[in-house]
C-alpha positions in Angstrom: 0.0 -0.1 0.1 2.8 2.3 0.8 4.2 1.7 -2.8 0.9 2.6 -4.2 0.9 6.0 -2.8 4.4 6.7 -3.7 3.9 5.8 -7.3 0.7 7.6 -7.5 2.2 10.6 -6.1 5.2 10.4 -8.6 3.1 9.8 -11.5 0.6 12.6 -10.6 3.5 15.0 -10.1 5.2 14.1 -13.4 1.9 14.4 -15.3 1.1 17.7 -13.7 4.4 19.0 -14.7 3.0 19.5 -18.1 0.2 21.6 -17.0 2.2 24.7 -16.3 -0.3 26.9 -18.2 -3.1 26.0 -16.1 -3.6 28.2 -13.3 -6.7 26.8 -11.8 -6.6 24.5 -8.7 -9.8 22.7 -9.9 -8.4 21.8 -13.4 -5.1 20.4 -11.6 -7.3 18.5 -9.2 -9.2 17.0 -12.3 -6.0 16.1 -14.2 -4.5 14.7 -11.0 -7.4 12.6 -10.3 -7.7 11.1 -13.8 -3.9 10.3 -13.6 -4.4 9.0 -10.0 -7.4 6.8 -11.1 -5.4 5.3 -14.1 -2.4 4.6 -11.8 -4.8 3.1 -9.1 -6.5 0.7 -11.8 -3.1 -0.4 -13.0 -1.0 -0.7 -10.0 -3.4 -1.5 -7.2 -5.8 -3.9 -9.0 -8.9 -1.5 -9.2 -8.3 1.0 -6.7 -9.4 3.8 -8.9 -11.2 5.8 -6.2 -8.3 5.9 -3.7 -5.9 6.7 -6.6 -8.2 9.5 -7.8 -8.2 10.9 -4.3 -4.4 10.9 -4.0 -3.9 12.2 -7.4 -6.3 15.2 -6.9 -4.6 16.0 -3.7 -1.3 16.2 -5.4 -2.8 18.0 -8.2 -4.1 20.9 -5.8 -1.1 20.9 -3.7 1.6 21.1 -6.5 1.8 24.6 -8.0 
């Protein structure tokens, strides 16, 4: 489970690094949630919701 959070955080951060033009926290949360959901489905065998929550949190916090 610890590895899941680390990988989701890293994937979300790297994915959001391409979103420099987006200034809205809501847009960053949506992108982070989508990336987190995909990572949760692939890496944690169907844990899209948990991945989306972590990804959205990372999206809001990274500026």
